[in-house]
N, C-alpha and C positions, 0 to 999 in steps of 0.2 A: 912402560919399563917396570923391573920388576921393584919388590919393595925390602926396601933394605931391614934386618934384623931391629938396625938401631931404632928404625923410625918405628916397625910394630910395636916395641914396646914402650916409645913417647907415648904410643895411641893407647895403651891398655893403663899406664899411666891416669892418663886424662881421662879415659872414661871413669877408673877407679876414684877419682878426683871429684869425676859431677856425676857419678852415681852412687847415694851413698844413704845409710837408713836418716829419715827423720822423725819424731814425733809431734803432730800438730801441724800447721802452717807454717812455712819455712820465716814469713818478714815476722811476727810475735814471737815465733823462737829463736831469731838470730837478735832480735833485739833484750831480750832476756840473756844471750848467750852472753851479749854486753855489760848487763849488769851483773850476772853471777861472776863477771870476769874483775870487773872496776868492786863487788862485793869483797874478791878475794884478793885483790891489791889492798883495798883499805882495811882488810885485817878483822872487823868487825860487821853488824849490822847498819846496814845508813841510817841516818836519820832523818835526809831528804835525799831526793831523787832530779838532777836534773837531766833531759832529753832532749835532742836536736833530731828531726829523724826528715830525710830528702823527700817529696811530695810522691815519690811512688812506693817507698816504704811506709808511710804513712795510710794511703789507698787500702795496700793489701795489707793492714795490718786491722782496719776499722769493724773488717763486719763478723771476721771469721772467728767460730769457738773454740778455748782454749781447752787441751786435754784435759781430762779428769778436773776439770772446775765446774762443768755447769753454765757458764760465765763466756760473752764473746767481748773480745776488745785488748786493746792495748794494759789497761794500769793493772789487771791481773795478772798477766804473763810478766810485767816489771816486779809487781810485789814476790812474784814466789821466784822469778830470777835473784832476785836479795837475799830471800828466804829462805831456799833450799835447791835455786839452782848451781850447777857443778859445770864449769867450762869445761874439765874434758871429756863431758858425756856431748861436746857437739850440740849438732842440731837437736838432739836428744837429751839438752840441758833440762827439759821440765820433768824427765822418769820417774823422777824420787818424789814426785808431789802426789798428796794423800787426803783425805778430808781435813786433819788436821791441822794442815800446812795450807789451804784453801783459807779455812776460819782466820786465820793468821793474815793471809795475804787480804783479807777482807776489811779486818781492822787496819790494817796500812795504809791503803786504800782513805777509809774514810778519814783517821789522822791528816790527810792534806796531803803528804809525804812527797807525789810525785807532780813535776811539772813537766809536758809534753811540749816542744816547740816545733815548727817546723823552720828546718834547715835552710837561709836562703842563700848562703855565699858559695855552698859547694857544689856544681856544677853534676858533680856524680848522681845518676840516678838510686843507684844504691849505696846509701850512706847513713851511718849510724854512730853517734856519739854519747856518752854516758860522763856523767859528774857525781859519783857518790861521796854524800859529806855525812861527817861525826868525830865526834869530839876533836874539832878545830884538827880536822884529815882532812884531805881531799884526795880520791881516784879519780882516773881520767883514761878512758879507751872508747878507740875508732876503728869500727868495721867501715870499711869500704871497697867494691868493687869486686865483692864476693862476700856471700851469706855467711860465714867463717873466717873471715880474712880480717885478721885483727892489723891493723896500719900504723897503731899509737899506743901507748900505754905509760901511764907516770900514776907516780904514786905522791901525792907533795909536790916539792919542788926535783924527782928523780926521776928523771924519762930512762927507761929500759928498753922502750922499741917506739922509733919515728922510720915510719917509713910511709909519707903518707905523699910523697911523689915516686910511688914504686919503681922499680926495677926486677930483681929478680922476682915477682912474688907471684902469687896462683895464677892470677889473671894472669899476665905476661908469659907465663909458660903454658897457658893453655895456647895463647896466640899462636905461639910458636910451633904450635901442632900445625903447619898449615894443611889444610886437607882441600880433597875434592871429592864429588860424589863417587865420582868412578874409585879413588881412593878407599872410600867408606867402606863401597860393595865390594871392593876384590879383600880389603882385611877382614873385613866378616865373612869372606867364601872361602878365603885361605888359609887364615892363620889356626896356627894346630888347636885343637879344640879344645883338650886339657887348658890351654892358655886364658879361655874363654869361659869355662865352667861357672864362674863366679857370678857371672848375669842370672845364675837359675834363681838367685838369693831375689833379687828382684820381683824374679814368682811367686817365692813361698812368702813374701812379706805381703804381697799387692791383695795377692790368691783369699790371702785372710783376711785382711783389710776389706776385701769383697763381701767376706761370708759375713764378718760383724756387722756390716750394714743391709745384708739380707736379714739377717738374724732380730736386729733392733731398730730401731725408729729415732733414725736421723735426717735432720734436715728437709728438705720435702721429700722426702722419700719415694723420692724418683725410681728408683734402681727397684723399689720395693714393689711400685706401681707396676713397673713394666713388667714382671711376675707375676702378680695376680689376677684374675680372672678376668677383670678388666682390661689390663694389658696384654693380659693372651690372647683375648677376644680380637682384638684393633691389630695387635702386632704379630700373630700366630708364635713356634716355637721355632721359626727356624734359626740358623747360626747367624745371622746380622742380628734376629730379637737379644739373643743372648751375649752377643758380644756390647751391645750399648747396655743392659741391663746391668750386666759384671761389672762393667766399667762405671757406669754409674753408679752401683752400692760403694764401691769403694770410696768416690767421693764426696758419696751422702758422708759418710761414717767419720771420714779425715775431715771434712769443712762444717761439719756440723761438735767437736768435740771429742771422739774418740779417742782414749789414750790407748792406742795404738801408732805400731811406727808403719809407715811408708817407704817405698825406695824411692826415692825422688831422681828426677834428671835436672842438671842443671840451674839447680835451686829453689826445684818449685816440686814439692809431693804429687799436684796435681799432673805436671807435666811427665811425673813416675809414672802414675798409672795411666796415662792415657798412652803412652811409650809401650806401658809393657801388656796390659790385660787384654786391648782388642788381639794382636799376637798370639797370647797362652791360650786363650778359646778358638781364634781359628784353625790352632793347631793342634789342639784336642778334637776338634770336630772334624777336622778333613785327614785325622790317624796321619799327619807327622812325626817322623822319627825324630828321637832328642836331640839328635844333631843337628837336625833343620831347625829347630825350635831354638835351641843355643847361639845359631848362627844369625835366623832371624830378629830376635832378640835385639842381639849385638849391632845389626841391622840398623833395626829401629832406636834403637840408645844413643847412636854415634851419629845416626843424619839428625838428630834433634839437637845432637851436643855440637856438631859441625854448623849446622843454621844460628843456636845462640851463639856462636863467634863472632858474627858481625849485627844481629841483632841485640845483644848485650842480657844481662839479669834479668831487668827489669824493662819494661820500656809500657806506651799503648795498644800494642799488638798484646791479643791475650796470648797468652802462652803453650793453649789448646792448638791454636793452630801449625805450631809449631813440630811438637810433639805427634798432634795423628798426622800431621807428614811421615815422621817415621815409622807408625806403625803402621799408614797403609805401603809405605816400601817393605816393610819386613811384611805385609801381609801378599804383596804382589809376589815377595822371593817364594814365599809356602806354596802360592799359587805355580810355582815353576816357573818364575816371569826372572829373565835376565838382567842385564843392568840396564839395555835399552829402554825395557819396559817398567824396571822399578826407576827410571828417569821423567819415563812419561807420567805415573803416578803422582811424583815429584809436580811435575807442570799442569796435573789436574787440579791438584788442592790450593795451587798458588790461585789459580785461576779463578777458581769458589771462593775462598775463607780470606784473603786478605783484605784491611780492613777490620776484621771483629775486634772490638774494643774492650781492653782490659779494665774494668771499672770495680778492680778490689780484690779480694778473696772472699770467700761467701760460700753458708750452705749452695745458691743457684749457681755455683759453677758445675755443678752437676749436668746442669743443660748444656754449657755451653761445648763440655767435654762430649754430652752426646751426640750433638751436632757435629764437631770435632771427629770423632770417631764413625758416622755414619758416614761423613764426606769420606773417610779413607776407604771404609768398604768400597764405594761405588765409584772411588776414585780407580782402584786396584780393579773391579772388576774391567774396569773398562781397555786400563793399561794394558792388561793381560792379551785382550783383542786387540790390541797397537789400535786403538783409540786415544787420542790426544788431544788438548787443546793446541794448536798452533800459534806460532811468533807472527803470526797477522789476527790473532787476538790481545785488546789490550796488554797487560803488563809482561806477557810471555815471549821469552826469547829462544830460538834454537839453540843457542846453549843454556843449558841446566843450570849449570851455575850461578851463571847470569841471573835466571830466571830466579834461584834466591834469594842474589842480591841486590834484585827491582822488591821481594815482598820485606825484605831485613829493613830497607834503605826506606820503605814509606813505614815500618814501624818505629825503627828507632830517630828519623828525623822529620820524615814528614807529617808524620801523627802527633808534632809533641805538642802544638793548640790543642790536639783534641785532648790530649794529657791532663793539660792546666784545665780547659773547657770542667773536664769530668770530671777532676778532683776541687775546681769549685763549687759543682753540684755537688756533692757527697756531704761539705763540707758545709754548703750553708743551707740543708734540708732543717724546716722547722723554725729558721729566724722569722 
């Protein structure tokens, strides 16, 4: 059935909501955003800040570098959110950080003004509650369900926003855009090209991040290592090795705190990198046209968004599983693949990567992205030759959309106990 223009417009709005720039890891950025908003409501620098976070938020914010600071973890993100953060910047809330601000932030932390707690009552996996106090006044903000989605705002007794039981919010709007993989493919292939050109900004930002990761020494330097004589001696200089190294360079820089924006996908910069860079590199090496690249990037990013709709913004399943499945679809399309072959690539990905755990955002995420992207290329290579994992094997169903649901239900429900166990390990180290 022909897709209506109304649905095409809704999908474009969906992509533009979920594919946005972010500076630094989205979890500490979201916490800094909540703090910045509370500080603005308060009207002065807080004397004390109390924060409650869901387990998944805490897990993803513990070990990641904060851009422009040379520091790791939540306290400096919280301090800078209060001191220089601007809520109007969204996930680029810490855009104005400089050396003087970092020194003020360190003093703020040393004064013991920040109190962090695990949220025990709200079941949402993406939950942030902030109370800022000063001069006998307090301001409260709550973000829930999406990294920039405020559901509660209060200064003293005056409540200016209360949507803690969401109605027509951002998350509900995303869920209202019901999709199938077939619709994702048809949208990417048939929509007017000029309406899709905005996706090239993802290419620009994430390529720039990859260049920074190659130029400087960030994280575990996985991308640089693959570009070194040692890496080239082992991996060669193939399209495959370039896809892996460029993707890793961008992740190395981002996770270690480079002060650069990347284009995120579904609330994650790493997912944005993973859904973008393999497609960009393959298109360049394969001499695809700009139109083919644009459509492949839309296919990749929208596939990831579609899968995240049933997985949720945060889960026990590593986001690179979803994002690299998107990039496998994009690469299959650039190889000349049909819808059937794109669906084969999805099945191949699900058969391989299901179960990869998320143990927080950190520099070693580059290793996981490389694993996901490597599998994406192999899955596309098999798919283009009509080789795919069948329904007699594991969790794969004949229906590709059911296969996706099998994956996301494992990640969102089946791995809940794994999620709790991982957090317990992470928070008990050194005891």
